[in-house]
C-alpha positions as CSV (number, residue, x, y, z in Angstrom):
1,M,7.0,-33.3,-43.3
2,S,6.8,-29.4,-43.1
3,L,3.1,-29.8,-42.2
4,L,4.0,-32.0,-39.2
5,N,6.7,-29.6,-38.2
6,S,4.3,-26.7,-38.4
7,K,1.7,-28.4,-36.1
8,F,4.4,-29.3,-33.7
9,W,5.6,-25.7,-33.4
10,D,2.1,-24.3,-33.2
11,Q,1.4,-26.7,-30.3
12,K,4.7,-25.7,-28.6
13,M,4.0,-22.0,-29.0
14,K,0.5,-22.4,-27.5
15,Q,2.1,-24.3,-24.5
16,L,4.7,-21.6,-24.1
17,L,2.2,-18.8,-24.2
18,F,0.0,-20.6,-21.7
19,I,2.9,-21.1,-19.3
20,S,4.0,-17.5,-19.7
21,F,0.4,-16.3,-19.0
22,M,0.1,-18.5,-15.9
23,L,3.5,-17.3,-14.5
24,L,2.6,-13.6,-15.1
25,T,-0.8,-14.1,-13.5
26,M,0.7,-15.8,-10.4
27,G,3.2,-12.9,-10.1
28,I,0.4,-10.4,-10.1
29,V,-1.8,-12.3,-7.7
30,N,1.0,-12.9,-5.3
31,A,2.3,-9.3,-5.6
32,Q,3.5,-7.7,-2.4
33,T,4.2,-4.1,-1.9
34,K,7.0,-3.6,0.6
35,V,7.6,-0.6,2.9
36,Y,11.2,0.0,3.9
37,K,12.7,2.0,6.7
38,G,14.1,5.3,5.4
39,S,15.4,5.1,1.8
40,S,16.5,1.4,2.2
41,S,15.6,-1.4,-0.1
42,Y,17.3,-4.0,2.1
43,S,15.1,-7.0,3.1
44,G,16.1,-6.6,6.8
45,D,14.6,-3.0,6.7
46,V,11.1,-4.0,5.7
47,L,8.7,-2.4,8.1
48,C,5.5,-3.9,6.7
49,N,4.1,-5.2,3.4
50,L,0.8,-4.8,1.6
51,S,-0.7,-7.9,0.0
52,K,-4.3,-8.7,-1.0
53,N,-5.7,-5.7,0.9
54,K,-3.9,-6.6,4.1
55,V,-1.0,-4.9,5.8
56,Y,1.3,-7.4,7.4
57,K,4.2,-6.9,9.9
58,K,7.6,-6.9,8.2
59,N,7.9,-9.6,5.5
60,S,5.1,-11.8,6.9
61,S,2.1,-13.2,5.1
62,Y,0.8,-15.0,8.2
63,S,-2.8,-14.1,9.2
64,G,-1.8,-13.6,12.8
65,E,0.5,-10.8,11.8
66,V,-2.0,-8.6,10.0
67,I,-1.9,-5.1,11.3
68,C,-4.9,-3.8,9.4
69,N,-7.0,-4.7,6.3
70,I,-8.8,-2.7,3.6
71,R,-12.4,-3.2,2.5
72,G,-13.5,-0.6,0.0
73,E,-12.8,2.8,1.5
74,R,-12.5,1.6,5.1
75,I,-9.5,0.4,7.0
76,Y,-10.2,-2.2,9.8
77,K,-8.1,-3.4,12.8
78,K,-6.2,-6.6,12.1
79,T,-8.4,-9.1,10.1
80,S,-11.8,-7.7,11.4
81,S,-14.7,-6.6,9.2
82,Y,-16.8,-5.5,12.2
83,S,-18.0,-1.9,11.9
84,G,-16.8,-1.2,15.5
85,D,-13.2,-2.0,14.4
86,V,-13.0,0.6,11.6
87,L,-9.9,2.6,12.1
88,Y,-10.4,5.0,9.2
89,N,-12.8,5.9,6.5
90,V,-11.2,7.5,3.4
91,S,-13.2,9.8,1.1
92,D,-11.9,12.3,-1.5
93,G,-8.4,12.4,0.1
94,K,-9.8,13.0,3.6
95,V,-9.1,10.5,6.3
96,Y,-11.8,10.2,8.9
97,K,-11.7,8.6,12.3
98,G,-13.7,5.3,12.4
99,T,-16.9,5.2,10.3
100,S,-17.4,9.0,10.6
101,S,-17.9,11.3,7.7
102,Y,-18.1,14.4,10.0
103,S,-15.6,17.1,9.1
104,G,-14.6,17.4,12.8
105,D,-13.4,13.8,12.7
106,I,-10.9,14.3,9.8
107,V,-7.5,13.0,11.0
108,M,-5.6,14.1,7.9
109,T,-6.0,15.3,4.4
110,I,-3.9,13.9,1.5
111,K,-3.6,16.3,-1.4
112,D,-1.0,17.0,-4.0
113,G,1.7,14.8,-2.5
114,K,1.3,16.4,1.0
115,I,-0.3,15.0,4.2
116,Y,-2.0,17.8,6.2
117,K,-3.3,17.8,9.8
118,G,-7.1,17.6,9.8
119,T,-8.8,19.7,7.2
120,S,-5.9,22.1,6.7
121,S,-4.1,22.9,3.5
122,Y,-1.8,25.4,5.1
123,S,2.0,24.7,4.5
124,G,2.6,25.0,8.3
125,D,0.3,22.0,8.9
126,V,2.1,19.6,6.6
127,I,2.8,16.3,8.5
128,A,4.6,14.6,5.6
129,S,5.4,14.9,1.9
130,I,5.3,12.1,-0.6
131,R,7.7,12.2,-3.6
132,D,8.9,9.3,-5.8
133,N,7.3,6.7,-3.4
134,K,9.3,8.2,-0.5
135,V,7.6,9.7,2.5
136,Y,9.5,12.7,4.1
137,T,9.0,14.4,7.4
138,G,7.0,17.7,7.0
139,N,7.7,19.7,3.9
140,S,11.2,18.3,3.5
141,T,12.5,16.5,0.4
142,Y,16.0,16.1,2.0
143,S,17.2,12.5,1.8
144,G,18.0,12.5,5.6
145,D,14.3,13.2,6.3
146,I,12.9,10.1,4.5
147,E,10.7,8.3,7.0
148,F,9.9,5.3,4.8
149,T,9.9,4.1,1.1
150,I,7.1,2.2,-0.6
151,D,8.3,0.0,-3.4
152,D,5.2,0.4,-5.6
153,F,2.4,2.8,-6.3
154,V,-0.5,2.6,-3.9
155,S,-4.0,4.2,-3.7
156,I,-4.8,6.8,-1.0
157,V,-6.7,4.1,1.0
158,E,-3.7,1.7,0.7
159,F,-1.3,4.6,1.7
160,T,-3.5,5.4,4.7
161,A,-3.3,1.7,5.9
162,I,0.5,1.7,5.4
163,W,0.7,5.0,7.3
164,H,-1.2,3.5,10.2
165,A,1.0,0.5,10.2
166,V,4.2,2.5,10.2
167,K,3.2,5.2,12.6
168,Y,1.1,3.3,15.1
169,S,2.2,-0.3,15.1
170,Y,5.8,0.1,16.0
């Protein structure tokens, strides 16, 4: 009888592990990084969300509400993959206009938690500061200067797409 009991529990454990694995996988695949206004975490304050390399308006996942999409190191308009629709090309923390890699076309540089104008690394040229997934105006880390909060860690390319959505889509 204990042999039957043992097989029964082995089979149940395998089923439980399989179900747990599937749920975990579905959660990762359907993961959504939300961007909130200021320091909020209220669902009504979602500015945009990042899911499957696309930045959507607010809480949407509808293809008609894609603001931009990421393919490799490039960020494209809406759902396009056409080279003429490249908004930014990101390389080594430098964000270039369109498909350019010319230093004169650097829009901003992201380095050490700071976003600088163009190629600058001068403290007077800081556009924003990033700390604990919060983006502050200029060099500030004052809670009243939080522009937006990202609820998960993102790459520099993903951050650039989010920046574009927040700064130029609203």
